[in-house]
N, C-alpha and C positions, 0 to 999 in steps of 0.2 A: 739779777739782770733786768727783771721786770718787776719793780717794787709795787706796781699797782695791781698785780695779779690777784693777791688775796682778796682785796676788796671787790674785784670784779666777780670772782668765783662766788662770793657770798650773795650775789644778786639773783641767783636762781638757776634752774636747770637749763634754760635756754642759753644763758651765757656760758654755763659749763660746757655744753655741747659744742658751742662755737670755739671755745678755747681748746677743747680736746682735739677738735678737727684741725685747728691751727698748729698745735704741737705735732700732730701726726704728719702734717705737711713738712714742717721744719725738720723733724727728726723721724725718718722712716722707722727707726728701731722702736719708737713709741707706739707703733701701730698695733703691736700685740696686746698692749695694755689698754688700747682705746676701746676694745670690745667690752671691757668691764664697765660697770655703771659709772656715769659721770659723778654721781654723788659721792663716790669713794675717793675722789680727788680732793686733797686737803692742802691748805696753805703750806704746811711743812713739806708736802710732796713737791710743791713748786720750787722750793729752794734747792732740793736735791736733783731735780730734773735737769739733765744736760740738753741744751737746745743747740743743735748744730745747723750749719747753713746748708740749704739745698743747693745742688749744683748750678741752678740758674740764678742764684742770688748774687754772684759776682765776687764772693769771698774766696773762691778757689782760684788757683793761679792761672788756669787756662780759660780763655774766653769761649763762651758757647758759640761764638761766631768765628772761631779760629779756623774753621774749614773753608771760609769764604776766600776765594782766589781774587787776585787783583785783576780787574777788568781792563781790557785795552781801551785806549783813548778813542773817542768817536773819530772816524776818519776825516771828517770835515772840521769839527771843533778842535781836534787834536793838532791841526795845523797851526792854529793860533797859540796853543800851549807851547809848541816848539818855537814859534816865532818870538814869543815873550821871553823865552830863556836865552835867546841869541843876543849877545851884547853888541853885535856889529852895527855901526852907524848907517850902513847902506842897506840894511835888511828891508825886505819888501813883502808884505802879507797880501797875497791874492787868493786866499783860501775861502774865508767866510763871506757869504753874500750879504754885505751891508754897505750902503752907499757912503762914499767919502767925497769931500770937497776937493777942489784943485790943490788945496793945502794939506790934503790927507787927513782932514778932521771929520768926525761925525757931524751930521747935519740935522738940526731941528728946524722944520719948515716954519717960516714966519707966520703962516696962517694957523699952524698948530699952536704956536705961542699965543696968538690972539684968541683962539678958541679957549685955551686953558685959562687965560686971564678973565674972560667972560664968565667961565664956570666958577672961578675963585671969587669973583666979585658978587656973584648971585648968592645972597645970604639965605635965600629960601631953600637952597639945595641941602640935602641931608645924605647920610651915608648908610641908609637902610639897604637891606638885601634887595637885589633885583629879583623878579620872577625867575623861575627855572629856565625859561626860554630866553631871558635877557631883556634888554631895553627895547621896547616896542618900536620907537621911532628909528632906532638903529637898524632893526630887522627890516622894516618896510623900505627904508632908504637904500639899504644894501642890495635888496632884491631889485629895486629899480635901477640901481647903478649897473648891475651886471646884465640884467635881462632887458633893460630899456623901459622908460616910463610908460610907453604905449604897448607894452607886451600884453598879448591876449591872456597869457597865463596869470598875470597879475590882476588884470581887469576882471577875470572870471574867478578870482580867489582860489586858484589851483596851486598856489605856492605856499609851502610851509617853511618858514625860516626861523632858525634859532641862532642866538649868539653863541660863538664858540671861542675857545682859547687859541686865537690866531688860526692859521691854516692847519697846523698840526692837530690841534684839538678838534677842529671841525671834521677833519678826515677820520680821526679816531672815533668820534661819535657816529659818523656815518657808517664806518666799518662795523661797529658793534650792532647798530640797527640792522644792517644787512645780514649779519651773522644770526640774528634772532628771527627776522621776519621775511627774508627773501629766499626763494626756493633754490637758487643757485649759489653755493657757498664758495665759488671760485672767482677770483678777479685776475684779469690779465693786465699787466703793466708794461709800458714800453721798456725796451732794452737799448740803452741804459735809461735810468730815471733817477730822481732824487734819492739819495741813499737811505732816507728815513721811510720812504714809501713801503718797502717790503715788511719792515718791522711793524709799522702802524697797522697794516691790514692783517698780518699774521696774528698779532696780539688781539686784534678785534674779532678773531674767529674765522677768518677767511683763508682759503688755500690760495697761494700766490703763484702765478705762472707769468711768463713773459711773451711778448710778441716783438718781432723785429721792428726797429725804428731807425737807427742810425747806421749809415754806411761808412765805415772807416776809409774805404778807398776813395770816395768822393768828398768825405767829411760833410756830407749832406744827408738828406732823407732817403732811406731805403723804402721808397713808396711801394714798389712791387712786393717786397717782402712783407710789408705791413698789411697790404690787402690780402695777400696769400694766407698769412697767419690768422687774420681775423675771419677769413672765410671758413676756416677749419675749426674754430673754437666751438664748444657746445652751445646749442641754442639757449638764449637767455642768460649767458654768462655776463658778468660785470666787466666793463672795460674802462680802465683809467685813461683819461685824455688830459693833456696839458692845454689849457685854454689859449695860452700864448707864451712866447719866450721859454721854450722847453728847457728844463733844467735836468742835466747839465750841458746839453749840446748847443743850445741857442738856435736849433734848427726847427722851423715851423713849416707845416704844409701850406701850400698856396690856397687861396679861396676855392679854386677849382678842385684841388685835391681834398679839401675839407668836405666839399659837397659829395665827392665819391665816397669818402669815409662815412658820412652821414647816411647815405643810401644803403651802404653795406651793413652798417650797425642796425638800422631799422629793419632791413630785410631779414636779418637773423634774430630779431627780437632781443638784441643785446642791450644791456642797461648801461648807458654812459655815466661815468662818475668823473666830472670835470674838477680839476685843481687849478684855481686861478690865483696865482701869487703875484702877478705882475701887470694887472690891468692898468693901462696908461703909462706904465713904466717901460714898456717894450718899445712902442712906437712914439709915445708922447701923446697919443690920442685914445681917450677912454673908450669911445665907441668902436674904433677900429680893432682894438685889442679884445673886444667882446664879441666880434662877429661870429667866430666859430661856435660859441655857445648859443647865440641867438638863432643860428641856422637850425639847431636841434630843437629849440623851443618852438620855433615857427611851424614845425611840422606836426605839432600837437602831441608828440610823444613825451614819455617821462624821462627824468634824469635827476642826478644829484649834482650839487655844485658846492665846492668848498672855496671860500674867499679868505684872503688875508689882506690886512692893511699895514703889514710890517714894512713893505718896500714902498708902496705908492704914497703913503703918508709919513713914512719914516717912524712908525710907531712900533719898532721892533720889540722893545721891552714892555710895552703895554699889553701885548698878547691879545690883539683884537681881530676877530674873524667872524665868519658866519657860515652856516650850513643851510642850504636850501634844497627842498625836494619839489620838483615840478611834477604834479600829479595829473591824473586824467579828469578829476572832478574836485570840487570844493569839499565834498563830503570825505573823499579819500584823504585830501590834504589835512583836514581837521583830525582824522583818526591817526594819521602819521605823526602829527604834532603831539598828540596825546601820548604816543608810545616813545617819542623822542624824550619827553619829560622823564619817562621811567628809565631811560638810559643815562640821562644827565644827573638825575637826583643822587644816586649812590656814587657817582664818579667825582663830581666837584660841587654838587648841590645847586649853585647858581654862579653865573659869570661875574667878573669884576665890572665896576660901573664907570671908572674914570676914562679909560681909553674909548669905550663905546660912546660916551658922552661927547668926547672930542670929535669923533667921526660924525655923529649925528648933528652936532652944532655946525660943522662945516658943510655937510651935504644939504641941510635944509635952508641955508642962507645963500641967496644967489650971488652976492658980492664975494663972500668967502669961498664959495664953490669956484667961482671964476678965478680968484686969486690962487686957489689950489691947483687948478689946471695949468696956470702959467708956471708955477714952481715945479710941477710935475714934468712938464715938457722940458724945462731947463735941465732937470736931472737926466731925462732920457737923451736929450741932445748932447750933453757932456759925454755920456757913455758912447754914443755914436761917434763923437769926435775922437775919443780914445781909440776906437776901432781903426779909424782911418789913419791916425798918427802911428799906431803900431804897425799897420800894414805898410805904410810908407817907409818906416824905419827899417823894416826887414828887407824890403825891396832895395833900399839904398845900400844896404850891407851886402847885397847879393846872396842872401841866405838861401841855401838849396831848398827847392820845393815850391809848390804853389800855395801861397798864403791868402788867396782871395776869399777863402771861407771865413776869415776874420771879419770882413766887411759884409758878407752875405748873411752870417748868423745875426741873431737879434736878441736884445735883452741884456741882462746883467752879466751873463756868462759867455765865455768862448771856449769851445772844445778844441784845443790847439792841435791835437793829433800827436803831441809829445808822449813818449812812452815813459814807464816808471824809471828806467835807467837814466834817461835824459833829465827827468824831473829831479831825481836824487843828485845828479851832477850839478844842476842849477842851484839847488839848496846848499850843497856843500861849498861850491866855489863862488857863487854869486849871492848867496843869502836870500834867494827868492823862494818864498814859501807858497805852495799850491798843493792841491790834492794829487795823488799819485797817478790818477787817470788823465792828467794833463788839462784839467779844467782850471781856468783862471777867471777871477772876478774882474771884469773890466771897470767896475765901479771903484776898485781899489787903486787904479792907475791915475797918474797925473802927467801933465806935459813934462814935468821934471824927471819922472821915473820911467817914462817910456823908453828913453835911450838905454838905460840900465837893463831893462827887461829884454830889449831887442839884442843887446850884446850877449846876454845870458842864453837866449834862444839860439842865436847864431852859433855860439861856441858849442852848445849841446848838440845841435844838429850836425855841425861840421865834424865834431869828434865821434859821435856815435851813429851817424847816418840816418 
């Protein structure tokens, strides 16, 4: 089986010992003979030796992974899987949060194409590894975008920013840091929240609990319940806050309510962890969508901020994001950054360069930045238009219930209030795909598909109440 064995054995005792050890691993029955001197092993012995496969070698009929069970589809991404299998020509996917044009097509922003072309044409660019913390320009510009160029925290060097793998990766790095370095290992997240939040924080080493947020009766904010719950959480606990365009409800506090939340959070020494996935995409105004965060920065307190450029620059597949810590001093920020490196290095070593370079190119050029804000507002305005068209269509059909929450909510998603039975009916009879909690992506609608959705909702509500 191994014609080279005799010559190898002749090379000396070190080789003999390695070969004997190998044979012992391949054939457990040989272990009894392995205790004898390696020098007693002869070329003739090698021909008689039966070498059998170890159970992990793959030669046995059963896989060593045969015990692994089939995992369920992700509740959000699974919607698209089911949609793709449906041959119906009228099918409509309102599950995944990705922007679509009026023609139902994915959109690459013109300014993104321009930035990419500039990068491609720059022959001096190389594909070397980025530092562990990512692209320096990207980090500085991302902090300025969310906190404001005139932010005291930035001017005083109290912000530590690292490039992350979009919002998800930024949240995960933050969670692991808190699990290692923060005295309170519990995070309170709104009920409901993005379906990935609980998994991210739990796998990061934190205990996950909830606070009241959404009121099904009004399809609006349960502000009293929110304040009551945050008033009773342990001092110093971490609190997850959606910066704007709450996912999945589309319900945001008013500026006055945000101020009350801020006072409560600071009075109980809670640590805010903001998730900003929709800056500029919610209202069409970058500064307006960052106001909640800037309120907390202005009071001098500390916080964490996870940013994503998936929605507002359409860089979904580039996985571009940032994680920032606003600290009490520059010295603390420097030490936090040093420990963030130790979290990132064994996780993914360093982040990808292309997407971050696109963002940095756009943010540091005034003309390109202005072009981006125009395109960003156009996306936001189209989503707002879809809200009004759907509301008008339901009212025209006399659909039972008050549907004003559709135009009161903000951002990519609408929490319709439809239950799982109604959703299942709409999928089966009208080929409308959405998550079972009734969340729909307004960005997946168009003027052509609004009537079909309105018909489906009207039929579901009329039939099931």
